[in-house]
Every structure is written in structure tokens, then in C-alpha cells.
C-alpha positions as CSV (number, residue, x, y, z in Angstrom):
1,M,-46.4,3.5,53.0
2,N,-48.3,1.1,50.8
3,D,-47.4,-2.6,50.7
4,T,-48.1,-2.5,47.0
5,I,-46.1,0.0,45.0
6,K,-48.4,2.5,43.3
7,P,-46.8,3.6,39.9
8,V,-47.4,6.8,38.1
9,P,-50.7,6.3,36.2
10,D,-50.5,5.9,32.4
11,G,-51.1,9.0,30.4
12,L,-49.5,11.5,32.7
13,N,-46.6,13.6,31.2
14,E,-43.5,14.6,33.2
15,I,-42.9,18.3,33.9
16,D,-39.8,20.2,35.0
17,L,-41.3,21.3,38.3
18,G,-40.9,19.3,41.5
19,M,-39.6,19.1,45.1
20,S,-36.0,19.1,46.2
21,N,-34.3,17.9,49.4
22,F,-31.3,20.0,48.5
23,D,-33.0,23.1,49.8
24,H,-36.2,21.5,51.1
25,S,-38.3,23.3,48.6
26,I,-41.4,22.8,46.5
27,D,-41.3,24.7,43.1
28,P,-43.8,27.5,42.8
29,G,-46.7,26.3,40.7
30,F,-46.0,22.6,41.2
31,E,-49.1,21.9,43.3
32,D,-51.4,23.7,40.8
33,R,-50.1,21.9,37.8
34,L,-50.4,18.5,39.5
35,R,-54.0,19.3,40.6
36,N,-55.1,20.7,37.3
37,E,-53.2,18.9,34.5
38,S,-52.4,15.3,33.6
39,V,-48.8,15.6,34.8
40,W,-46.2,14.3,37.3
41,G,-42.9,15.7,38.6
42,R,-39.9,14.6,40.6
43,H,-38.9,14.7,44.3
44,A,-35.1,14.9,44.0
45,A,-32.9,13.7,46.9
46,W,-29.5,12.2,47.6
47,N,-30.7,8.8,48.6
48,F,-33.8,8.5,46.4
49,N,-35.8,10.0,43.6
50,G,-39.6,10.1,43.7
51,R,-42.2,10.5,41.0
52,V,-45.1,12.7,42.3
53,W,-48.6,13.1,41.0
54,F,-52.1,14.0,42.2
55,A,-55.1,11.6,42.0
56,D,-58.3,10.9,44.0
57,G,-57.8,13.9,46.2
58,E,-54.3,13.1,47.4
59,F,-50.7,13.6,46.3
60,H,-48.8,10.3,45.6
61,E,-45.2,9.5,45.4
62,E,-43.5,6.4,43.9
63,V,-40.0,6.2,45.5
64,W,-37.1,4.9,43.5
65,R,-33.7,3.7,44.8
66,Y,-30.9,2.2,42.8
67,G,-33.0,2.1,39.6
68,Q,-36.1,0.5,40.9
69,P,-39.3,1.4,42.7
70,V,-39.2,0.5,46.4
71,A,-42.3,2.1,48.0
72,S,-45.2,4.5,47.5
73,F,-46.8,7.0,49.8
74,S,-49.9,9.2,49.7
75,E,-50.7,12.4,51.7
76,A,-53.1,15.3,51.6
77,T,-50.5,17.9,50.9
78,L,-47.1,18.1,49.1
79,T,-45.5,19.3,52.3
80,E,-46.8,16.3,54.2
81,L,-45.7,14.0,51.4
82,M,-42.2,15.5,51.4
83,E,-41.9,15.0,55.2
84,T,-43.2,11.5,55.2
85,V,-40.9,10.3,52.4
86,S,-37.9,12.2,53.7
87,D,-38.4,10.8,57.2
88,E,-38.3,7.3,55.7
89,Y,-35.5,7.7,53.1
90,G,-33.4,10.7,54.2
91,W,-33.5,14.5,54.2
92,E,-30.3,14.9,52.1
């Protein structure tokens, strides 16, 4: 986790692909689109909602709870990012 919350960079567009704690899944094609386009997607969960993007060789997530950003995380893979964030904020 970063002490400073890292927001989604300006100029990225939201897409309908993402990750879900409902069935612990990552949508097919999500990683490729993040890596190759100027886009971001969501990590949907019961206790939080994350905004996910790729920059500087890593996947990043800005975690939101109760309508405000509370933390940000960075990992080398989407799976690691999902695990790190869910370990902190819940797997539901």
C-alpha cells in the first residue's frame, strides 16, 4: 500500500471489463486491454470498489470505500493485485 493515494491517470477511459470478488474472477481480455490501451476498469467487491490500470510496468489499483479513495496498491500481475487488495479489504 502507498501512503499517498495514486489516482487513475488523466486521459484514461473506463471499460466494462474488470475483476470481481463475487466469483474471484478476472475478465478475459482485461489484462491485454489495460496493457495496450489507455483504459482502466473496476475491481468490484462487497466492501470496496477499485479502479485498476496499467502504467510503468505494473498494475495499479485505487481503492474506494464509502464514496472516497482510501488507498492504492501496485503489483506485477492482476492476480497479485487482486490478492493484495482483497487480503486488506475483504474477499467478499
